[in-house]
Steps between C-alpha positions, in 0.01 A plus 500: 500500500629850409472788750507865448744673741336789695677831536494688830624848596652624824566863597823506704677771689767573763727757654821336378614224277819335366492262201866414516710492187694163510803637322567749789574271793686717741261790526123461462376686199137471392360473148287796392174299540376179649624180331256224376643260766420751779156554366444127480612462865226753599227287333646186658505654849130544468415159344697204373439128456692225310217503246561853385780745395488874449599651165553875523378665186517879561644758746362848509700775684252727670741734685815682368823308551683643802824405663662526848824384632553358849790328695415180671675267735526138379648199657769355269460132612269210438274379779638196676485319827807684620439840660560798279661814658327777314762753581760285319286433199314832455525657155365841398372508138327765297164407339337699212130436548166605349255694712128557489436228243160424358422236239211318339607134440317263259552124502327194376421207741609212298345170589727197478304177423589216722649300224767780463591523871823340602533281808122495560290186531231492237132473603208394291340852485679803364450834669305800378701828484190702590546414871850659485377808331231544774753426782743771370218749454363441845838522675621809302177692549530442871868601520598145608843354427706193597795731578553874477569620144807706462670721247822322407638480856304367799545820696299699237150369552237556229135595527254363242142492397324297231390700200149407389387482143334808378621747761658839402876470489751783572728547193858379487777761485541660156857392453698282253819340613726218380586318822762273337562141591302414811470184715192308389496208745697197611473166307462217750461229231824342619528538879874429469555764248275798560524764231406871498281618206505856366303708257521845333252712686340800336255749663258669264276766661557337831415145380736203484377196306657176646553216258413143586779295657527282185530792270800558288527844666603330831880439508658218688 
C-alpha cells in the first residue's frame, strides 16, 4: 500500500542559537541560519517513533539575521569515572552566536512500512500512518515534547508552536543570500562509518528549500 506523506509546520524561536560549523573546531561559530539536521531534531523532540522519520522540506527565516559574540568556559576533558579538576581543565573559548532567531520550519512525516524497518519483528497487520499524524498534531498543539527542543546547543532552548492550515502567516524576511555549503545531516547507514552530508543552501526572499536526502544536491 502506498502512503502520502503529510507535511507539518512549526514556528520556532529563541533568544540565542548556535548551529556550529564543523570545519571550525576550536572556536564555536554558527551558520547563518538553522541547519536541516537541527530542524529535524526539533520535530523529533516533539514526536518520534521507529515507524517514522522526518524530512525537512523548507526553512523560512522570519527575523533578521543578527550576531553576538560571547566567551564561555568549557571543560577540556571527556567525562570519566575519575574525578575531573575543573580548574586544571578549564578552557576559555569565544563563540559567535545568532541572537533573536525566529523560523518557520516545514517537514514531512514519512511513514516507514513495517517491511522496510530493520531489526523489527514482523506482525500480520501493517500500521496506518494516520495515527502518527494525529499523535504529532495533538502533542505539538499542546506544546508537549519528549525532551526540550534546542537551537543547535542544548543551553539554547527553543520555543515552538504548531502552525495550523489556513492561518495567516507573517512573511519571511525580504532577503536573498547564498549561504554556501552547509551541513545537511549525518548518514547513519553504516554505524561504523558515520558520514556527514552537506548541501548548497540558498535563501531567496527569506526562504530556503531543502532537498530530499536522496537528492543529487546532497553531497556525501
